[in-house]
N, C-alpha and C positions, 0 to 999 in steps of 0.2 A: 375407209377403215371399217365402216359398218358392214360392207360386203365381205370383208375378211372374216369378221366374227359370225356373220350369217353362214358363210361356207364352213367355218369351224364347227358351228352348232350342228350343221347337217352331218359333217364327218363324224362328230362325236355320237350323234343320235344313231347313225347307221351302224355304229359299233357298240351300241348299248350304253352310252355314257351321256351325261349332261354337262353343259357349260356352267359349272358351279361358280360361286363367288370366288372361291380360292383359285380355281383354274383360271378364271378371268384375270385376277390380280397378278398371278404368275406370268401369264401371257403378256399383260400390259407392261410388266417390268422388262421382259425380253424385247418387246417391240420398242420401248423407250430407250433401250441400250443396244440397238442394232450396231453391229460392227465391233462391239466390245468383248465378245466371247466370254460371257460370265460363267463362273463356276457355280455349283449349287449353293455354296455358302454365300457368295456374293448376291445371288438371286434372293436367297433367304433374308439377308440383311435389308435389301431394298423392299421386299414384300412386307416385312415386319413394320416398316414405316407407315404403310397403308392399311395393314391388316395385322395388328399386333398379336392376335391370338393364334396365328398359324404356327404350326410346328415344322421342324426341319424334315421330319419323315414325310409330311404331306408334300413338301417341295420335291423330294426325291421320287415319290410315287407319281406325282404329276409329270415330272420331267420324263420319267420312264414311259408313261402313257403317251405323252406328246411325241416322244421318239418312236414308239411303236406305231403310232398313227401317221408318221412321216410329217409331223407339224414342225418339229425341230430336228436338228442334226447334232449329234455328239461328236466333238472334236478332241483329239489327243495331241497335245503339243509337247509331250515328254516332260511335263512339269509335275507329274504325279496326281493330277486331277482332270476330270472330264470338264469340258467347256462346251457351251451350247450356242447355236445360232439358228435362226429360222431356216427351214428347208426352202429350197428354191421352188417357186411356184411354176416354173417352166420346166421343159425337158432338157435344158442346158446343163452342162457340167457344173459342178460346184467350182467356186473360185479357189485360187491357191492362196497360200499364206507364207509370209516371211516372219520368222520367229527369232527375236534377239536372244542370244545366249547369255547376255549379261542382265538385262532388265526384264526379260520375258515379254516385252511388248510384241503384239501380234499385228501385222500389217496385212490387209487384204490386197490381193493382186487379181484384178479382173481379166487381165490379158491371158489368153490361152493359146499357146503355140504348139499344142500337142496333137492337133487334129490329124496332121500328116503321119505322125508317129503311130497314132491309134490305127489309122487305115492300113499302114504297113504291117503292124502286129496282127490285125484281123486277117489279112491276106496270108501271111506267112504261117500263122499258127491255127488258122481256121477257128477263131475265137471271137465271139461277139462281145465287144466291150460296151458296157452300159454306163460307166462312169469312171472317173479316176480322182485321186486326191494327192496333191503335191504340196510338200512343205519344204521350205528352204530355211536352213539354220545358219545364222551369222550374227553380225553386229549392226544395230541401227545407227543412224547418223549421230545420235547423242552419245552412244557408247564406244564409238571408234576412237 
């Protein structure tokens, strides 16, 4: 984990920023909730438990900065708010998501069967695909 924060400090410094206490606490909350796809308001609620004087505007500005620096990735599950997860540290594609239309639960799917489709698209359309994002909407086992 210390290597992660060391790398983050370097990335921030290279772009003219510091790892402030507020940024560290926000990132801690995201790390502690990996796989939960938190909204800014949910992040704010968790951060306030540790750092009560923080404001919601600071959360939004920090999330925007982290997204701009490719530290986090903003997701849209068609529920009216952005949700966040850590960006992949490798050059692999992002994982896919199953979104329940009833309870809005989001389930991550690590399986990626689109490599052959990407190759075919690249050949046919002379287009270099760098990434893709797939969401499946339906009903989880609890809502069926």
